[in-house]
N, C-alpha and C positions, 0 to 999 in steps of 0.2 A: 457481642452477637454482630456479624457484618450487616451492614446496612446497604452497602453499594452493590450493584448489580454485577460488577467486574470481581467482586470479593465476596458474594454469596456463595455459599457452600452448594448451593441448589442450582444456580445459573454460572457461575463463573467459567465453566468449561465452553459455555455458550458463546463467550463473549471475549475470552482471551485464552492463552495458554499458561500452564503451571510454569514454565521457563521463564516467560516472560515477568510473571508477577513475582518470581522468585529474584530477578535481576532488580525490581523496584519495589520491594519488600522493606521493611524497617531494618530488619539484619543487615540487607546489602547496601542499605543507604549508609548506617553506621560504618560500615565496613570501608566504604568509599571515604567517609568523613576521615577515618582513621589512616587509611593510605594517604590521603592529602595533607594531614597532619605531620606523617613520617617523612613523607618526600620533601615537605618544607624545612623540617629540622636538618635533614641530610644537606639539603642545599645551603642551607645558612651556615651549617657547620663547615662545608667545604669553602666558604668564602670569609669566615672569621666573624660571622655575626653572632653566633654563639659557641661556647666554650667546646674543645675537642672530646668526644665520649660521650656527649649529651644525646646526639641521635640516637646511637645504639640504645640506648636507656629508654628512651621515648619510644622505638620500635618495640621493645621486649614488653613492655606495658599495652601496647597498642592492641589489645584483644577485647572481643566483645565480652568474654567473661569477666574482665574487670570493671564492666560498665553496669551499675545498678538502675535497670531500666526504668523501674518503678520511681526512684528519686529522681532521676533524669526527667521522667515525665511531668512529675509534680511541680518541679521547677520551672519548666518550661510553661505549663499552665499560668503559672504565678508571674513569671518576667516576659513571657512575649516571644523570646528569640530562640530559635532551636539550638543555636550553637553554644551559647554561653553555657547552659546546663552539661551539655558534652564535654565541653572543656574543663568544667570542674569535675567529672567524673574521671576523665583522662588524668589531670593533673593529680586527683586522689590515688591514682595507681601508680604514680611516680613518687621518689624521694623527693624530699625537700628542696632541694640544689636544682634536680632536674625539671620538677615542676615548674621553677620560674622561667622556663624559656619554653614551655608549652605554648605554641599557639602564638609564638613573638611576633609582634609586628603586623599578624594578620587580621583582617577583618571577618565577619559572620559571612558575608557574600562570598569572600574568597573561597571559603571552604565548601559552602551550597554550591557554587557555581562550578567549581572544579570536581566536587565529588560527584554533582549530576553528571558533567561531562564523561567521568569515569562509567558511570550507569548507562549513558547513552551509547557509548563506544560498545559496551557488551549486548546493549540492546540492539543496536545496529548489525551485529553479525548474525543474530537471530533473523531478523528483517530481511539481510541479504539473502540469508538460505531459504527463506521463504519465499522472495522472489524468484531465484534460482529453481526452486522445485517448481512455481508456476511455469516460468519459462521453460524447462525440460518438457513438462506436460504438454504444453502448447505446442512446442516443437514436433513432438509424437503425433498429436492429433493433426498438425499441419501436413506433414509427411503422409502418414496414413489415408487422410481423406483429400488431399490434393485435387483428386479429380472426381470425387463424388460429388454429382448434380443435385443441387436443391433448390427450390425456390427463393429468388431474393425479395426482400420486401421493402417498399418505401412506405412511409406515411400509415404503417401497419397492414397494408394491402400489398398483393404479391406484384411483382413488379416483372423481372427478368430473372433467368436462370444465374446461379452463382455456383461454386462450389463449397463445400462445408470446409475443406481446408483453407480456403480464400477467406472465410469468416475468423476461423481460429487463427490465420496468420496477420490478420488486422490486430487482434488482441495481443499477438505475440509482439509486433513491432512495437506497440504501446508500453508493454513490461520492458522490453529492453531499453525502450528511452528511460523508463523510471530506474532502472538499474543503472545508467549513466549518471542519471541525475543524482542517486545516491553517493556513487564513487565521486563525483565532481563536487559535492557538498561537504565531504569529509574533511577536507583540509581547513574549511570555514566554521564546522559543526563542532569537531573535536580540537577544542581549544580550551585550555585552564587559566587562571590567573591568581595572581595572590599580591595584591598592590595597595592593600590597604583602605584606609577609611574613606579617601576619595579618589584613589587610584593613583596617587602619586609615589608611592613607595617611599614616602617621607621616613618613617620609621627605621628604614634601613640604609637612611642616608644616600650614598651613592652607589651601594652594592646591591641595589634593589633589583634591578634588570638581572644581574648575574645570577642571583638567588632564583629568580622566576623561570630563567632558562634552564639551569641545573633541575630545578624541580619539574618542570615540565617535561624534560629528557627522562627522569627517573618515572614517571606515570605514563610514558607515551602518547602524551598530549603536543599540540602544535603551540607554539610560543605565539602570543599576540603581540601585535606591534604596538598596540596601545590599550589601556585598560578599557573594557567593556561593559562594566556594570550597568549601564544604563544603555548599552547597545545590542538589542536583541533582534537584531536581524536574522542572524544566522540561524538562530534557532525558529525562528519565524519561517525563515526557509525550509527547515528540515520538517517542521510540522506540515508545511504545504506539500512537501514532497508526499509523506506518510497519507495525506488525505487525497492527495491525487491518484497514489498506489491503491488506496480503497476504493475511490472512485471508479476505477477502472475494473476491480474486482466487483464492484457493485453492478457496472454495466453488463458484465458476463452473467452475473447471478440473475439480474433481470432476463437477459436473453434466453438462459437456459429454462428458466421458468415459463416464461411465455412458449416457447417451441415444447415444454412438457405439456401444454394445454391439451385436453382430451381430442380436440378437434384437430390438432397438428400432431402431436405426437412423434416428433422426428428425432429428438434426443431425450434423454432423461438422467436424472441424478443415479447414482448405483442405489442398486435395492438392497435392503436387509429386512428380513421378516420384522414386522411391525413399524419400521421407521417410517415415519410420514403418515402413520395411520390416523384417520378421523376418530373422533369418539361416537360420531353418529352414521358415518356413511361408511360401510365395511369394505365398498369396492375402491376407495381414494388411495392413492399412493402422491401424496402432496411432495413439492419442491422444499423439503424441510430444511437442507444445509444452505439453500439459497438466500432464506429468510433473515438470518443474523447477519450475514455478508452484507444485505441490503440496507438492514438497519444500523449496522457500522459505519456503512459510506455516508450516509446521512449524519451521524453522529460527529464523525471526523471534519465534517466542513464546519460545525460548530467550534470546535478546536482550532481552527483556522483563525476563524474571526476572532476569537478571545485570543490567541497570541499575536495577532497584529495589534490588539488593545496594548499589550504589554510594551510593545515598542514605543508607545507615547509614554515618556517618563520625562520628569522635570529634575533639573539641577542633576546632582552627582549620585542621588540614591532617591529613588522614586517610593511613594506611600502607596502599599497594595500591589503593584504590578507583580512585585516579586512572589507573592502568596500566591497570586493568581497561576503564574507559571508551575508552582509546586502541584497545583491540580491538573493543569494540563498535559505537561510532558508525560508523566505515568500512565495516565488514562490513556492518552494516545497511543503510546507502543504497545499498552496491552491490548486495546482494541485492535490494531492493526495486527497485531499476531493471531488473533482470533480470525480476522477475516483470511489471512492467509492460510492457516490452518485450514478451514471449510473449503476454501478454494482449492487448495492443493488436493483435498480427498473427491471432491466433485470431478474435477479435470484429469486427474488421474486412473479414474474408474467410470469416465462418462460413458453412458449406453449410447450409441448412435444407430438409430435406425434406417439404414440405406433404403431399404425397400420402402419405407413410409415416405421419405424424402421425393423419391422417384414417384410414388403414387399420387402426392400432392401435388405435383406439377402438371398432372392431367386435370387438377381441379378447375372448373369453369370449361372443359372442352377444349383445353390448349390456349385459350384465351392469353396466356402468360407469354406466349411466342408471338405474339402480333407485331411487337416492334421487329423481330428477326425477319418476318415474312416481309414487312413493309421495307428495310434496308435490303433484302434480297430482290425486291421489285424496284427501288428507287435508282438503280443504275442504268433501268432499261425504259422508265418513263418519266424519271425525276421524282425527287424527293416529295413535291408536294402532291402530285397526282398520286403516287403511291400511297402516301398517307391516306387520302380521302377514300381510295379503293379500299384499302385495308381496315379503315374507320367504319365504313359501311358494312363490310362482312363481319366485323365483329359486333356490330349492332345486330344485324340479322341472326348471328349464331345465339345472341343473348334474347334477343325478344322471341325466337323461335324454339329455344331450347335445343338446339344442335350445336354440334362441335364446329369450332373453327374451320376445320378442314372440310367439312361438309360446306360450309357457308362458301369458303374460297372456291370450291370445286363448282359451285353454283354459279359463280360470276363468270360471265364470258370475257369481260375486258381483262380479269387477271388470269384467266386460263389461256389467253392469247398471247402472253409473255412468258408464264411459268409453265413446265412440264408437270404431271403428276410426281414425279421422282423429284423434281426441285421442290416443290411444296412439302413432300415428305421429309426432304433433307433440310428445308427450312424450320418444319417445325419439331425437329428433334432438339431437345434442350440440350444435349452433350455439344451440339455443332455451335452453340450460342454463348460460351464463358469466355470468350474475347482472350486477354491476356491474364487470366486470374491464376493459372497454373505457372506461368513465368514470375508474376510478382510473388506467389508463394516462395518460390526457389531464391527468389533474391533476398527475402526476410531470412530464410533459412540459411543462407550463404553467409548473412552476418554472425552466426553462431561460431561458423569456422575460422572466422577472422580474428 
């Protein structure tokens, strides 16, 4: 019975996708090990390390159906190394002569690392697709709501107007950087190795580098310049990027959840009957899809810390760090897939209430436009004096429960420099979004380049 939340039959689809779980399943892990062993044999045969015709026989034997998983698991429990029982199963599937050349000159970590690199390569395709889906959804929102005015907020208080497209374009720009990070990291991350016990290729004499080069070409992985058994910085970079992606998604989910609050109501998750319902409060539509995204973002931070610990290794093979990595990487990929899935669903179907955004701009009787009035008055009397006058008018509006417009109109000093029409223009939020639209356009232009 599954005990992990990401494998739980009940919870698993909240924290990951079936496609990503399949990539990091036992079956796919074993298939990746088999692919690594076959590629090794083919490379060794090409350079004359093993006899002709052996690689084809090893390839024919390399089927999951030839592996007795129960026997393999029992041996693993006894010996404590995962590859030895696997190799024993593979050799049993070969004839006596062929079996002598299975896993020839390799070490456990060679197959583990190369196999995991193959899984990571597949996992990254799903991650990249998820990132692209988020980017496309955010691009559509940024175009559609480029000029939709809403309150900007700082320190959770209303500040000055922005547009909703400006907000989503900031998210979009961040996701575009994550996409670039993933692409740039792939040559460092998608690297295999097969260099023997201490990484010197001693078992293959002077043919080791040639074997590795052919093997990596067969697997479509990068060739390392030097063995990396204890150099885990590239995979630490990978986990950091995944965590950064999830942190951005967590930020977006937090923002949407806050904007869904009853007293704000400017956006909301897509509604399905019964989704987000409370067990006690029948009127509620809770931000149900935002919650796992936020939880995953926090969890991913812990994976980064653990993966950084993996970098600290002793000698040419460390005690325990390899095992830590076995836990981190599959879980990080599964969790990241879950965050991307939920975020795509929300952003592709986000409900945006333009009317509520406009209505909220008037909360506080227009006080949100104080800065606009101050800056409209400043060229006439100077910034400092303008600030003092508008500050006083804002205070009177708050104290007397009147609108900012009414307070401004009552001030003879202000009215001596601004007409009623000028005040109305300055109080219109749509006139005070600065270069928001042009910045949205600049971000969207990146998608076309």
